[in-house]
C-alpha positions, 0 to 999 in steps of 0.5 A: 570438522574435528569433533575432538576440537569442536565445542558446540553449545545450544541453549534457549534462555530467558534473559533477565535484568542483572543476569550473567547466565553464560556470561551474556551480560558481559558481552552486550548490555541487556537493554540492547535485546529489546531495542526496536531498531537495533535490538537482538530479539526478533519475534520473541527470539534471539539468534546469536551465532558465535565462531569459536576457535579451540587452541588445543583440547585433550582427546575425548576418551571413547570409554567415557561419555563426553559433554562438549559444553562442560569442561572435563574435571581434569581441566579445572585449575589447569593453566593451559585449559584456562587459557583455552577458555579465556580465548573462547570467551574473548573470541565470542565477546569480540564477535558479539560486539561486532554483531551489536553494530548491525541493525535489525529491520523488517522489509515487507515479510522478510525479517533481518536477524542479528547476522543480517547486514544493513546492505541486505536490508537496503537491497531488499528495499531496492528490489521492492521499490523496483517492483512497485515503481513499475505499477500503474498509479491505479494500484496505489489507490489500494491503501496497503500498496500506498503504505508499502511504497511510503515505507520503502521510500523511507528506507531508501532515503538512507541508502541513496548510494544504491542509485544514480544521482538523478534517480536519488533526486527523484526518489527524494522528490517522490518521497515528499510528494507521493502521499499528496499525489495519490490523494490527488489521484483519488480526489480526481477519480472521485470528481470524475465518477461523481460528474459522470453519475450526474450526467447519466442521471441527466440523460435519463431525465432528458429521455423522460422529457422527450418521451413526455413531449412526444406523448403530448405532441401526439395528443395535441395532433389528435386534438387538432384533428378533432377540432377540424372534424368538429367544423366539418361535422356539426351534427356530431358536435356533441360527441366530438365535444365530449371527446375533446373534453376528455382529451383536454383533461388527459393533456392537463394531467400530462402537462402537470407531469411535463411541467414537473419534469421540465422544471427538473430538467432546467435545474439540471441543465444549468449545472451541466456546463459546470460539471463538464468543466469539472470533468475536463479539469479532472481529466487534465489533472489525471493526464498530468499525473500519468505523465509525471508518473510515466516520467518517473517510472522510465528512470527505473524501468529502462533496460 
């Protein structure tokens, strides 16, 4: 690039209402700077690229310092130099008008600045979608993943031309049902976990009951043996009766415990079938959701 025919100006500027610093207000409306979807300000900064063509310029003398951003005093009032300035201004204004038609959006962590195009943002959204569509449904239980997928589907709704007709239809369907499907997945998982927890508790209760019944059976067997011995050994009747009374008391204590556990087991047993039906329903629902997801995923993951 010929330095004698190049103008370069870098500036950091605070924009204010009704201001015409460097002619910015005549390039585009100031309110465009802050528009959320099509403004120029990104994270508090504004990046504007302008290509300037100089028709001709006087060579810069090596004896004098040069400021390429300020016209030489000799050019003031010179009609030819004013034509150059007007050409620069017109080219810059034309460029800014074309830039103002482009939208600025955020795709994940990437920021589309003024010179980014809608196509670039759409491409980034499609790449993100291709990554996320290959994930299992379990990953979308994470609210961050769910939110990112919803945002991606929303962006792709305006760029369905990037997909085949069949894929575009599935994207619109998925956009409509995705939040509901994820909530159904969460609900089904919760039902399954809750029922499994209940069945685990019942299994422990049943084991306690079996142990208690076994203990009672052992005591009962000993009691019967003592009664037989009582008939055979009348001489030892008193001692045997004492032992019998002792064992009877033990059985009564165990029986009270058995009765409580038995009542609890019966109460839980009445709910077992219902819980098993709920688990079966939940598992069927989960399988249906997996099948639907696999069908959708195959549209985007096939080589």
